[in-house]
N, CA, C, O and the ligand as a Tripos MOL2 file, in Angstrom:
@<TRIPOS>MOLECULE
protein
  293   291    74     0     0
PROTEIN
NO_CHARGES

@<TRIPOS>ATOM
      1 N         -45.2260   23.6300  106.0720 N.3       1 MET1
      2 CA        -44.2060   24.5110  106.5730 C.3       1 MET1
      3 C         -43.7990   25.5920  105.5760 C.2       1 MET1
      4 O         -43.5600   25.2730  104.4120 O.2       1 MET1
      5 N         -43.7140   26.8280  105.9740 N.am      2 ALA2
      6 CA        -43.3700   27.9080  105.0550 C.3       2 ALA2
      7 C         -41.9400   27.7810  104.5800 C.2       2 ALA2
      8 O         -41.0240   27.4370  105.3270 O.2       2 ALA2
      9 N         -41.7970   28.0740  103.3080 N.am      3 LYS3
     10 CA        -40.4430   28.0330  102.7910 C.3       3 LYS3
     11 C         -39.6900   29.2470  103.1570 C.2       3 LYS3
     12 O         -40.2420   30.3150  103.4210 O.2       3 LYS3
     13 N         -38.3290   29.0430  103.1650 N.am      4 ASN4
     14 CA        -37.3780   30.2190  103.3740 C.3       4 ASN4
     15 C         -37.5880   30.8560  104.7580 C.2       4 ASN4
     16 O         -37.2370   32.0150  104.9790 O.2       4 ASN4
     17 N         -38.1240   30.1360  105.6130 N.am      5 LYS5
     18 CA        -38.2100   30.7030  106.9800 C.3       5 LYS5
     19 C         -37.7450   29.6410  107.9850 C.2       5 LYS5
     20 O         -37.7380   28.4450  107.6930 O.2       5 LYS5
     21 N         -37.3440   30.1310  109.2200 N.am      6 CYS6
     22 CA        -37.0260   29.2370  110.1490 C.3       6 CYS6
     23 C         -38.1300   28.3390  110.5750 C.2       6 CYS6
     24 O         -39.1750   28.8550  110.9700 O.2       6 CYS6
     25 N         -38.0000   27.0010  110.5350 N.am      7 PRO7
     26 CA        -39.0620   26.0810  110.8400 C.3       7 PRO7
     27 C         -39.5740   26.2550  112.2710 C.2       7 PRO7
     28 O         -40.7200   25.9020  112.5500 O.2       7 PRO7
     29 N         -38.7910   26.7690  113.1480 N.am      8 ASP8
     30 CA        -39.1390   26.8960  114.5080 C.3       8 ASP8
     31 C         -39.8350   28.1580  114.9070 C.2       8 ASP8
     32 O         -40.8340   28.1270  115.6260 O.2       8 ASP8
     33 N         -39.2990   29.3130  114.4310 N.am      9 CYS9
     34 CA        -39.8070   30.5750  114.7630 C.3       9 CYS9
     35 C         -40.2970   31.5420  113.7020 C.2       9 CYS9
     36 O         -40.7250   32.6640  113.9750 O.2       9 CYS9
     37 N         -40.2040   31.0080  112.3860 N.am     10 GLY10
     38 CA        -40.5920   31.7730  111.2660 C.3      10 GLY10
     39 C         -39.7620   32.9770  110.8710 C.2      10 GLY10
     40 O         -40.1610   33.7270  109.9800 O.2      10 GLY10
     41 N         -38.6370   33.1800  111.4970 N.am     11 SER11
     42 CA        -37.7110   34.2200  111.1080 C.3      11 SER11
     43 C         -37.1380   34.0020  109.7640 C.2      11 SER11
     44 O         -36.8800   32.8530  109.4030 O.2      11 SER11
     45 N         -36.9090   35.0630  108.9610 N.am     12 GLN12
     46 CA        -36.1940   35.0290  107.7110 C.3      12 GLN12
     47 C         -34.7300   35.4840  107.8400 C.2      12 GLN12
     48 O         -33.9750   35.5810  106.8730 O.2      12 GLN12
     49 N         -34.4050   35.7450  109.0610 N.am     13 GLY13
     50 CA        -33.0230   36.2170  109.3150 C.3      13 GLY13
     51 C         -32.1570   35.1130  109.7650 C.2      13 GLY13
     52 O         -32.4460   34.4260  110.7440 O.2      13 GLY13
     53 N         -31.0560   34.9320  109.0300 N.am     14 PHE14
     54 CA        -30.1360   33.7770  109.4030 C.3      14 PHE14
     55 C         -28.6120   34.2900  109.4360 C.2      14 PHE14
     56 O         -28.3280   35.4480  109.1300 O.2      14 PHE14
     57 N         -27.7730   33.4610  109.7800 N.am     15 TYR15
     58 CA        -26.3400   33.7420  109.5950 C.3      15 TYR15
     59 C         -25.5730   32.5180  109.3500 C.2      15 TYR15
     60 O         -26.0860   31.4260  109.5960 O.2      15 TYR15
     61 N         -24.3520   32.6180  108.8710 N.am     16 VAL16
     62 CA        -23.5170   31.5580  108.6050 C.3      16 VAL16
     63 C         -22.2050   31.8560  109.4130 C.2      16 VAL16
     64 O         -21.8550   33.0150  109.6400 O.2      16 VAL16
     65 N         -21.5050   30.7820  109.8300 N.am     17 LYS17
     66 CA        -20.2620   30.9420  110.5060 C.3      17 LYS17
     67 C         -19.1170   30.5730  109.5490 C.2      17 LYS17
     68 O         -19.2190   29.6370  108.7570 O.2      17 LYS17
     69 N         -18.0460   31.3270  109.6510 N.am     18 ASP18
     70 CA        -16.7590   30.9280  108.8380 C.3      18 ASP18
     71 C         -16.2220   29.6530  109.5100 C.2      18 ASP18
     72 O         -15.9640   29.6390  110.7140 O.2      18 ASP18
     73 N         -16.0560   28.5630  108.7010 N.am     19 PRO19
     74 CA        -15.5090   27.3380  109.2340 C.3      19 PRO19
     75 C         -14.1190   27.5170  109.8920 C.2      19 PRO19
     76 O         -13.7390   26.7750  110.7970 O.2      19 PRO19
     77 N         -13.4090   28.4930  109.4180 N.am     20 GLN20
     78 CA        -12.0620   28.8300  109.8690 C.3      20 GLN20
     79 C         -12.0680   29.6480  111.1420 C.2      20 GLN20
     80 O         -11.1040   29.5680  111.9030 O.2      20 GLN20
     81 N         -13.0860   30.4190  111.4130 N.am     21 ASP21
     82 CA        -13.2070   31.3730  112.4790 C.3      21 ASP21
     83 C         -14.5320   31.5230  112.9070 C.2      21 ASP21
     84 O         -15.3050   32.1770  112.2070 O.2      21 ASP21
     85 N         -14.9450   30.9600  114.0620 N.am     22 GLN22
     86 CA        -16.2740   30.8710  114.4550 C.3      22 GLN22
     87 C         -16.8830   32.3040  114.8310 C.2      22 GLN22
     88 O         -18.0960   32.4900  114.9180 O.2      22 GLN22
     89 N         -15.9480   33.2690  115.0390 N.am     23 TYR23
     90 CA        -16.4230   34.5890  115.4280 C.3      23 TYR23
     91 C         -16.6370   35.4330  114.1400 C.2      23 TYR23
     92 O         -17.1550   36.5450  114.2410 O.2      23 TYR23
     93 N         -16.2840   34.9760  113.0200 N.am     24 ASN24
     94 CA        -16.5520   35.6270  111.7450 C.3      24 ASN24
     95 C         -17.8520   35.0800  111.2460 C.2      24 ASN24
     96 O         -17.9070   33.9140  110.8520 O.2      24 ASN24
     97 N         -18.9360   35.8880  111.2410 N.am     25 ILE25
     98 CA        -20.2330   35.4960  110.6810 C.3      25 ILE25
     99 C         -20.7120   36.4350  109.6910 C.2      25 ILE25
    100 O         -20.3360   37.6070  109.6710 O.2      25 ILE25
    101 N         -21.6020   35.9010  108.8030 N.am     26 SER26
    102 CA        -22.2380   36.8240  107.8810 C.3      26 SER26
    103 C         -23.7870   36.6190  108.0770 C.2      26 SER26
    104 O         -24.3200   35.5120  107.9960 O.2      26 SER26
    105 N         -24.4470   37.7700  108.3390 N.am     27 GLU27
    106 CA        -25.8940   37.6740  108.3860 C.3      27 GLU27
    107 C         -26.5610   37.8750  107.1230 C.2      27 GLU27
    108 O         -26.0100   38.5970  106.2920 O.2      27 GLU27
    109 N         -27.7330   37.3060  106.8490 N.am     28 PHE28
    110 CA        -28.4990   37.4970  105.6660 C.3      28 PHE28
    111 C         -29.9600   37.1130  105.9120 C.2      28 PHE28
    112 O         -30.3080   36.4020  106.8540 O.2      28 PHE28
    113 N         -30.8060   37.6400  104.9860 N.am     29 ASP29
    114 CA        -32.1990   37.3990  104.9850 C.3      29 ASP29
    115 C         -32.4320   36.4110  103.7960 C.2      29 ASP29
    116 O         -31.6550   36.3980  102.8400 O.2      29 ASP29
    117 N         -33.5010   35.5980  103.8730 N.am     30 LEU30
    118 CA        -33.8560   34.7640  102.8320 C.3      30 LEU30
    119 C         -35.1990   35.2800  102.3110 C.2      30 LEU30
    120 O         -36.2640   35.0890  102.8980 O.2      30 LEU30
    121 N         -35.0660   35.9440  101.1710 N.am     31 GLU31
    122 CA        -36.2730   36.5010  100.4890 C.3      31 GLU31
    123 C         -36.6210   35.7430   99.2700 C.2      31 GLU31
    124 O         -35.8680   35.7830   98.2970 O.2      31 GLU31
    125 N         -37.6960   35.0680   99.2600 N.am     32 ASP32
    126 CA        -37.9780   34.1590   97.9840 C.3      32 ASP32
    127 C         -36.8370   33.2990   97.6590 C.2      32 ASP32
    128 O         -36.5510   33.0230   96.4940 O.2      32 ASP32
    129 N         -36.1240   32.8350   98.7620 N.am     33 GLY33
    130 CA        -35.0350   31.8500   98.5300 C.3      33 GLY33
    131 C         -33.6820   32.5150   98.1710 C.2      33 GLY33
    132 O         -32.6350   31.8730   98.0900 O.2      33 GLY33
    133 N         -33.7810   33.8260   97.9670 N.am     34 GLU34
    134 CA        -32.5580   34.5390   97.5660 C.3      34 GLU34
    135 C         -31.8260   35.0050   98.9450 C.2      34 GLU34
    136 O         -32.4120   35.3730   99.9640 O.2      34 GLU34
    137 N         -30.4880   34.9150   98.7650 N.am     35 ILE35
    138 CA        -29.7370   35.3930   99.9490 C.3      35 ILE35
    139 C         -29.4620   36.7550   99.9000 C.2      35 ILE35
    140 O         -28.7300   37.1720   99.0010 O.2      35 ILE35
    141 N         -29.9910   37.6070  100.8250 N.am     36 ILE36
    142 CA        -29.7020   39.0740  100.9290 C.3      36 ILE36
    143 C         -28.9240   39.3390  102.1230 C.2      36 ILE36
    144 O         -29.4200   39.2990  103.2490 O.2      36 ILE36
    145 N         -27.6580   39.6220  101.8760 N.am     37 TYR37
    146 CA        -26.7600   39.8850  103.0250 C.3      37 TYR37
    147 C         -27.0590   41.2620  103.6760 C.2      37 TYR37
    148 O         -27.3300   42.2780  103.0350 O.2      37 TYR37
    149 N         -26.9770   41.1740  105.0240 N.am     38 THR38
    150 CA        -27.2380   42.3310  105.8170 C.3      38 THR38
    151 C         -25.9160   42.7370  106.4500 C.2      38 THR38
    152 O         -25.0020   41.9160  106.5250 O.2      38 THR38
    153 N         -25.7930   43.9000  106.8800 N.am     39 ASN39
    154 CA        -24.6950   44.4490  107.6470 C.3      39 ASN39
    155 C         -23.3990   43.9840  107.0550 C.2      39 ASN39
    156 O         -22.5440   43.5020  107.7980 O.2      39 ASN39
    157 N         -23.1890   44.1030  105.7110 N.am     40 VAL40
    158 CA        -21.9500   43.7580  105.1070 C.3      40 VAL40
    159 C         -20.9280   44.8140  105.3250 C.2      40 VAL40
    160 O         -21.2020   45.9970  105.1220 O.2      40 VAL40
    161 N         -19.7010   44.4040  105.7510 N.am     41 GLU41
    162 CA        -18.6240   45.3100  105.9680 C.3      41 GLU41
    163 C         -17.7420   45.4190  104.8280 C.2      41 GLU41
    164 O         -17.3690   44.4470  104.1700 O.2      41 GLU41
    165 N         -17.3890   46.7190  104.5860 N.am     42 ALA42
    166 CA        -16.7130   47.0930  103.2960 C.3      42 ALA42
    167 C         -15.4250   46.3400  103.1120 C.2      42 ALA42
    168 O         -15.0600   46.0150  101.9820 O.2      42 ALA42
    169 N         -14.7280   46.0540  104.1770 N.am     43 ASP43
    170 CA        -13.4310   45.3600  104.0500 C.3      43 ASP43
    171 C         -13.4650   43.8570  104.2470 C.2      43 ASP43
    172 O         -12.4220   43.2100  104.3400 O.2      43 ASP43
    173 N         -14.6490   43.3110  104.3110 N.am     44 ALA44
    174 CA        -14.8330   41.8520  104.5090 C.3      44 ALA44
    175 C         -15.9820   41.3640  103.5820 C.2      44 ALA44
    176 O         -17.1540   41.6300  103.8480 O.2      44 ALA44
    177 N         -15.6250   40.6560  102.5050 N.am     45 PRO45
    178 CA        -16.6450   40.0930  101.7800 C.3      45 PRO45
    179 C         -17.5660   39.1190  102.4360 C.2      45 PRO45
    180 O         -17.0440   38.3400  103.2340 O.2      45 PRO45
    181 N         -18.8100   39.0380  102.2360 N.am     46 PRO46
    182 CA        -19.6940   37.9770  102.9570 C.3      46 PRO46
    183 C         -19.3370   36.6150  102.7110 C.2      46 PRO46
    184 O         -18.9180   36.2800  101.6030 O.2      46 PRO46
    185 N         -19.4720   35.7690  103.6860 N.am     47 LEU47
    186 CA        -19.1340   34.2910  103.5150 C.3      47 LEU47
    187 C         -20.1120   33.7570  102.4830 C.2      47 LEU47
    188 O         -21.2770   34.1530  102.4430 O.2      47 LEU47
    189 N         -19.6230   32.8590  101.6580 N.am     48 PRO48
    190 CA        -20.5130   32.1580  100.7160 C.3      48 PRO48
    191 C         -21.4900   31.2170  101.3850 C.2      48 PRO48
    192 O         -21.2070   30.5730  102.3960 O.2      48 PRO48
    193 N         -22.6310   31.1750  100.7790 N.am     49 VAL49
    194 CA        -23.6970   30.2760  101.3770 C.3      49 VAL49
    195 C         -24.1040   29.2880  100.2560 C.2      49 VAL49
    196 O         -24.6230   29.7320   99.2320 O.2      49 VAL49
    197 N         -23.8880   27.9730  100.4170 N.am     50 ALA50
    198 CA        -24.3520   27.0000   99.4930 C.3      50 ALA50
    199 C         -25.3910   26.1000  100.0500 C.2      50 ALA50
    200 O         -25.6770   26.1250  101.2470 O.2      50 ALA50
    201 N         -25.9800   25.2760   99.1650 N.am     51 ASP51
    202 CA        -27.1580   24.4150   99.7690 C.3      51 ASP51
    203 C         -26.7520   23.6240  100.8980 C.2      51 ASP51
    204 O         -27.5680   23.3270  101.7710 O.2      51 ASP51
    205 N         -25.4800   23.2400  100.9460 N.am     52 ASP52
    206 CA        -25.0390   22.3400  102.0470 C.3      52 ASP52
    207 C         -24.3850   23.1880  103.2090 C.2      52 ASP52
    208 O         -23.8740   22.6490  104.1900 O.2      52 ASP52
    209 N         -24.4340   24.3890  103.0490 N.am     53 THR53
    210 CA        -23.8260   25.2170  104.1580 C.3      53 THR53
    211 C         -24.7930   25.2190  105.3530 C.2      53 THR53
    212 O         -26.0050   25.3810  105.2130 O.2      53 THR53
    213 N         -24.1630   25.0230  106.5820 N.am     54 GLU54
    214 CA        -25.0330   25.0500  107.7820 C.3      54 GLU54
    215 C         -25.3920   26.5980  108.1280 C.2      54 GLU54
    216 O         -24.5070   27.4430  108.2650 O.2      54 GLU54
    217 N         -26.6170   26.8510  108.2410 N.am     55 ILE55
    218 CA        -27.0090   28.1120  108.6200 C.3      55 ILE55
    219 C         -27.7390   28.1850  109.9240 C.2      55 ILE55
    220 O         -28.3730   27.2050  110.3160 O.2      55 ILE55
    221 N         -27.6880   29.2510  110.5930 N.am     56 PHE56
    222 CA        -28.2420   29.5270  112.0350 C.3      56 PHE56
    223 C         -29.2900   30.4450  112.0090 C.2      56 PHE56
    224 O         -29.1820   31.4510  111.3080 O.2      56 PHE56
    225 N         -30.3020   30.2370  112.6820 N.am     57 CYS57
    226 CA        -31.3570   31.2890  112.8290 C.3      57 CYS57
    227 C         -30.9710   32.4700  113.6840 C.2      57 CYS57
    228 O         -30.2970   32.2950  114.7000 O.2      57 CYS57
    229 N         -31.3600   33.6190  113.3220 N.am     58 ASP58
    230 CA        -31.0290   34.8370  114.0500 C.3      58 ASP58
    231 C         -31.7420   34.9000  115.3870 C.2      58 ASP58
    232 O         -31.1860   35.4580  116.3330 O.2      58 ASP58
    233 N         -32.9400   34.3570  115.5140 N.am     59 ARG59
    234 CA        -33.6860   34.5310  116.6430 C.3      59 ARG59
    235 C         -33.8390   33.3720  117.6260 C.2      59 ARG59
    236 O         -34.1900   33.5560  118.7910 O.2      59 ARG59
    237 N         -33.5720   32.2110  117.1290 N.am     60 CYS60
    238 CA        -33.6660   31.0870  118.0220 C.3      60 CYS60
    239 C         -32.4530   30.0920  117.8450 C.2      60 CYS60
    240 O         -31.4480   30.4570  117.2350 O.2      60 CYS60
    241 N         -32.5590   28.8700  118.3700 N.am     61 ALA61
    242 CA        -31.4190   28.0870  118.4120 C.3      61 ALA61
    243 C         -31.4530   27.0890  117.1870 C.2      61 ALA61
    244 O         -30.6420   26.1640  117.1490 O.2      61 ALA61
    245 N         -32.3220   27.2580  116.2540 N.am     62 TRP62
    246 CA        -32.3640   26.4090  115.0040 C.3      62 TRP62
    247 C         -31.1650   26.5610  114.2330 C.2      62 TRP62
    248 O         -30.6300   27.6670  114.1480 O.2      62 TRP62
    249 N         -30.6500   25.4500  113.6080 N.am     63 HIS63
    250 CA        -29.7300   25.4950  112.5970 C.3      63 HIS63
    251 C         -29.8300   24.2940  111.7940 C.2      63 HIS63
    252 O         -30.1610   23.2440  112.3440 O.2      63 HIS63
    253 N         -29.5610   24.3340  110.4590 N.am     64 ASP64
    254 CA        -29.5470   23.2460  109.6080 C.3      64 ASP64
    255 C         -28.9200   23.7020  108.2200 C.2      64 ASP64
    256 O         -28.4740   24.8410  108.0840 O.2      64 ASP64
    257 N         -28.9070   22.8360  107.2710 N.am     65 ARG65
    258 CA        -28.3090   23.3010  105.9680 C.3      65 ARG65
    259 C         -29.3320   24.1010  105.2530 C.2      65 ARG65
    260 O         -30.5330   23.9370  105.4650 O.2      65 ARG65
    261 N         -28.8490   24.9950  104.3770 N.am     66 LEU66
    262 CA        -29.6790   25.8220  103.7750 C.3      66 LEU66
    263 C         -30.8470   25.1090  102.8820 C.2      66 LEU66
    264 O         -31.9470   25.6290  102.6950 O.2      66 LEU66
    265 N         -30.4800   23.9490  102.4040 N.am     67 LYS67
    266 CA        -31.4240   23.3700  101.5000 C.3      67 LYS67
    267 C         -32.6020   22.8270  102.2750 C.2      67 LYS67
    268 O         -33.6730   22.6110  101.7080 O.2      67 LYS67
    269 N         -32.4240   22.6100  103.5290 N.am     68 ALA68
    270 CA        -33.5530   22.2020  104.4090 C.3      68 ALA68
    271 C         -34.6330   23.3320  104.5000 C.2      68 ALA68
    272 O         -35.8300   23.0460  104.4900 O.2      68 ALA68
    273 N         -34.2040   24.5690  104.5870 N.am     69 VAL69
    274 CA        -35.0720   25.6900  104.6170 C.3      69 VAL69
    275 C         -35.7150   25.9140  103.2040 C.2      69 VAL69
    276 O         -36.9210   26.1390  103.1150 O.2      69 VAL69
    277 N         -34.9960   25.8580  102.2260 N.am     70 ARG70
    278 CA        -35.4300   26.0960  100.8880 C.3      70 ARG70
    279 C         -36.5790   25.1100  100.5800 C.2      70 ARG70
    280 O         -37.5670   25.4870   99.9500 O.2      70 ARG70
    281 N         -36.4420   23.8460  101.0280 N.am     71 LYS71
    282 CA        -37.4250   22.8100  100.7240 C.3      71 LYS71
    283 C         -38.6440   22.9860  101.6030 C.2      71 LYS71
    284 O         -39.6480   22.3150  101.3610 O.2      71 LYS71
    285 N         -38.6230   23.8220  102.5800 N.am     72 GLY72
    286 CA        -39.6530   24.0180  103.4770 C.3      72 GLY72
    287 C         -39.8780   22.9000  104.5080 C.2      72 GLY72
    288 O         -40.9810   22.6970  105.0170 O.2      72 GLY72
    289 N         -38.8360   22.2250  104.7740 N.am     73 ARG73
    290 CA        -39.0230   21.1230  105.7970 C.3      73 ARG73
    291 C         -38.3800   21.4880  107.0810 C.2      73 ARG73
    292 O         -38.4260   20.7140  108.0360 O.2      73 ARG73
    293 ZN        -35.6870   30.4640  114.5260 Zn       74 ZN74
@<TRIPOS>BOND
     1     1     2 1
     2     2     3 1
     3     3     4 2
     4     3     5 am
     5     5     6 1
     6     6     7 1
     7     7     8 2
     8     7     9 am
     9     9    10 1
    10    10    11 1
    11    11    12 2
    12    11    13 am
    13    13    14 1
    14    14    15 1
    15    15    16 2
    16    15    17 am
    17    17    18 1
    18    18    19 1
    19    19    20 2
    20    19    21 am
    21    21    22 1
    22    22    23 1
    23    23    24 2
    24    23    25 am
    25    25    26 1
    26    26    27 1
    27    27    28 2
    28    27    29 am
    29    29    30 1
    30    30    31 1
    31    31    32 2
    32    31    33 am
    33    33    34 1
    34    34    35 1
    35    35    36 2
    36    35    37 am
    37    37    38 1
    38    38    39 1
    39    39    40 2
    40    39    41 am
    41    41    42 1
    42    42    43 1
    43    43    44 2
    44    43    45 am
    45    45    46 1
    46    46    47 1
    47    47    48 2
    48    47    49 am
    49    49    50 1
    50    50    51 1
    51    51    52 2
    52    51    53 am
    53    53    54 1
    54    54    55 1
    55    55    56 2
    56    55    57 am
    57    57    58 1
    58    58    59 1
    59    59    60 2
    60    59    61 am
    61    61    62 1
    62    62    63 1
    63    63    64 2
    64    63    65 am
    65    65    66 1
    66    66    67 1
    67    67    68 2
    68    67    69 am
    69    69    70 1
    70    70    71 1
    71    71    72 2
    72    71    73 am
    73    73    74 1
    74    74    75 1
    75    75    76 2
    76    75    77 am
    77    77    78 1
    78    78    79 1
    79    79    80 2
    80    79    81 am
    81    81    82 1
    82    82    83 1
    83    83    84 2
    84    83    85 am
    85    85    86 1
    86    86    87 1
    87    87    88 2
    88    87    89 am
    89    89    90 1
    90    90    91 1
    91    91    92 2
    92    91    93 am
    93    93    94 1
    94    94    95 1
    95    95    96 2
    96    95    97 am
    97    97    98 1
    98    98    99 1
    99    99   100 2
   100    99   101 am
   101   101   102 1
   102   102   103 1
   103   103   104 2
   104   103   105 am
   105   105   106 1
   106   106   107 1
   107   107   108 2
   108   107   109 am
   109   109   110 1
   110   110   111 1
   111   111   112 2
   112   111   113 am
   113   113   114 1
   114   114   115 1
   115   115   116 2
   116   115   117 am
   117   117   118 1
   118   118   119 1
   119   119   120 2
   120   119   121 am
   121   121   122 1
   122   122   123 1
   123   123   124 2
   124   123   125 am
   125   125   126 1
   126   126   127 1
   127   127   128 2
   128   127   129 am
   129   129   130 1
   130   130   131 1
   131   131   132 2
   132   131   133 am
   133   133   134 1
   134   134   135 1
   135   135   136 2
   136   135   137 am
   137   137   138 1
   138   138   139 1
   139   139   140 2
   140   139   141 am
   141   141   142 1
   142   142   143 1
   143   143   144 2
   144   143   145 am
   145   145   146 1
   146   146   147 1
   147   147   148 2
   148   147   149 am
   149   149   150 1
   150   150   151 1
   151   151   152 2
   152   151   153 am
   153   153   154 1
   154   154   155 1
   155   155   156 2
   156   155   157 am
   157   157   158 1
   158   158   159 1
   159   159   160 2
   160   159   161 am
   161   161   162 1
   162   162   163 1
   163   163   164 2
   164   163   165 am
   165   165   166 1
   166   166   167 1
   167   167   168 2
   168   167   169 am
   169   169   170 1
   170   170   171 1
   171   171   172 2
   172   171   173 am
   173   173   174 1
   174   174   175 1
   175   175   176 2
   176   175   177 am
   177   177   178 1
   178   178   179 1
   179   179   180 2
   180   179   181 am
   181   181   182 1
   182   182   183 1
   183   183   184 2
   184   183   185 am
   185   185   186 1
   186   186   187 1
   187   187   188 2
   188   187   189 am
   189   189   190 1
   190   190   191 1
   191   191   192 2
   192   191   193 am
   193   193   194 1
   194   194   195 1
   195   195   196 2
   196   195   197 am
   197   197   198 1
   198   198   199 1
   199   199   200 2
   200   199   201 am
   201   201   202 1
   202   202   203 1
   203   203   204 2
   204   203   205 am
   205   205   206 1
   206   206   207 1
   207   207   208 2
   208   207   209 am
   209   209   210 1
   210   210   211 1
   211   211   212 2
   212   211   213 am
   213   213   214 1
   214   214   215 1
   215   215   216 2
   216   215   217 am
   217   217   218 1
   218   218   219 1
   219   219   220 2
   220   219   221 am
   221   221   222 1
   222   222   223 1
   223   223   224 2
   224   223   225 am
   225   225   226 1
   226   226   227 1
   227   227   228 2
   228   227   229 am
   229   229   230 1
   230   230   231 1
   231   231   232 2
   232   231   233 am
   233   233   234 1
   234   234   235 1
   235   235   236 2
   236   235   237 am
   237   237   238 1
   238   238   239 1
   239   239   240 2
   240   239   241 am
   241   241   242 1
   242   242   243 1
   243   243   244 2
   244   243   245 am
   245   245   246 1
   246   246   247 1
   247   247   248 2
   248   247   249 am
   249   249   250 1
   250   250   251 1
   251   251   252 2
   252   251   253 am
   253   253   254 1
   254   254   255 1
   255   255   256 2
   256   255   257 am
   257   257   258 1
   258   258   259 1
   259   259   260 2
   260   259   261 am
   261   261   262 1
   262   262   263 1
   263   263   264 2
   264   263   265 am
   265   265   266 1
   266   266   267 1
   267   267   268 2
   268   267   269 am
   269   269   270 1
   270   270   271 1
   271   271   272 2
   272   271   273 am
   273   273   274 1
   274   274   275 1
   275   275   276 2
   276   275   277 am
   277   277   278 1
   278   278   279 1
   279   279   280 2
   280   279   281 am
   281   281   282 1
   282   282   283 1
   283   283   284 2
   284   283   285 am
   285   285   286 1
   286   286   287 1
   287   287   288 2
   288   287   289 am
   289   289   290 1
   290   290   291 1
   291   291   292 2
@<TRIPOS>SUBSTRUCTURE
     1 MET1         2 RESIDUE 1 A MET
     2 ALA2         6 RESIDUE 1 A ALA
     3 LYS3        10 RESIDUE 1 A LYS
     4 ASN4        14 RESIDUE 1 A ASN
     5 LYS5        18 RESIDUE 1 A LYS
     6 CYS6        22 RESIDUE 1 A CYS
     7 PRO7        26 RESIDUE 1 A PRO
     8 ASP8        30 RESIDUE 1 A ASP
     9 CYS9        34 RESIDUE 1 A CYS
    10 GLY10       38 RESIDUE 1 A GLY
    11 SER11       42 RESIDUE 1 A SER
    12 GLN12       46 RESIDUE 1 A GLN
    13 GLY13       50 RESIDUE 1 A GLY
    14 PHE14       54 RESIDUE 1 A PHE
    15 TYR15       58 RESIDUE 1 A TYR
    16 VAL16       62 RESIDUE 1 A VAL
    17 LYS17       66 RESIDUE 1 A LYS
    18 ASP18       70 RESIDUE 1 A ASP
    19 PRO19       74 RESIDUE 1 A PRO
    20 GLN20       78 RESIDUE 1 A GLN
    21 ASP21       82 RESIDUE 1 A ASP
    22 GLN22       86 RESIDUE 1 A GLN
    23 TYR23       90 RESIDUE 1 A TYR
    24 ASN24       94 RESIDUE 1 A ASN
    25 ILE25       98 RESIDUE 1 A ILE
    26 SER26      102 RESIDUE 1 A SER
    27 GLU27      106 RESIDUE 1 A GLU
    28 PHE28      110 RESIDUE 1 A PHE
    29 ASP29      114 RESIDUE 1 A ASP
    30 LEU30      118 RESIDUE 1 A LEU
    31 GLU31      122 RESIDUE 1 A GLU
    32 ASP32      126 RESIDUE 1 A ASP
    33 GLY33      130 RESIDUE 1 A GLY
    34 GLU34      134 RESIDUE 1 A GLU
    35 ILE35      138 RESIDUE 1 A ILE
    36 ILE36      142 RESIDUE 1 A ILE
    37 TYR37      146 RESIDUE 1 A TYR
    38 THR38      150 RESIDUE 1 A THR
    39 ASN39      154 RESIDUE 1 A ASN
    40 VAL40      158 RESIDUE 1 A VAL
    41 GLU41      162 RESIDUE 1 A GLU
    42 ALA42      166 RESIDUE 1 A ALA
    43 ASP43      170 RESIDUE 1 A ASP
    44 ALA44      174 RESIDUE 1 A ALA
    45 PRO45      178 RESIDUE 1 A PRO
    46 PRO46      182 RESIDUE 1 A PRO
    47 LEU47      186 RESIDUE 1 A LEU
    48 PRO48      190 RESIDUE 1 A PRO
    49 VAL49      194 RESIDUE 1 A VAL
    50 ALA50      198 RESIDUE 1 A ALA
    51 ASP51      202 RESIDUE 1 A ASP
    52 ASP52      206 RESIDUE 1 A ASP
    53 THR53      210 RESIDUE 1 A THR
    54 GLU54      214 RESIDUE 1 A GLU
    55 ILE55      218 RESIDUE 1 A ILE
    56 PHE56      222 RESIDUE 1 A PHE
    57 CYS57      226 RESIDUE 1 A CYS
    58 ASP58      230 RESIDUE 1 A ASP
    59 ARG59      234 RESIDUE 1 A ARG
    60 CYS60      238 RESIDUE 1 A CYS
    61 ALA61      242 RESIDUE 1 A ALA
    62 TRP62      246 RESIDUE 1 A TRP
    63 HIS63      250 RESIDUE 1 A HIS
    64 ASP64      254 RESIDUE 1 A ASP
    65 ARG65      258 RESIDUE 1 A ARG
    66 LEU66      262 RESIDUE 1 A LEU
    67 LYS67      266 RESIDUE 1 A LYS
    68 ALA68      270 RESIDUE 1 A ALA
    69 VAL69      274 RESIDUE 1 A VAL
    70 ARG70      278 RESIDUE 1 A ARG
    71 LYS71      282 RESIDUE 1 A LYS
    72 GLY72      286 RESIDUE 1 A GLY
    73 ARG73      290 RESIDUE 1 A ARG
    74 ZN74       293 GROUP 0 **** ****
């Protein structure tokens, strides 16, 4: 299984949800395991993403913790 990609569809685009506000999300790409935020708004800092943060695939219904993707499983 390729690392840093969605196990289901191979996308490198993911997003996280704010635990306090499910409509507040931050999109990011995983490039070589690095989090590259996309469409960052000037007045809203991106949500932090840690190994245990649940992340969601941009293209399909996959979601899991960040560390699951980084390990390539
Ligand atoms: Zn996917």
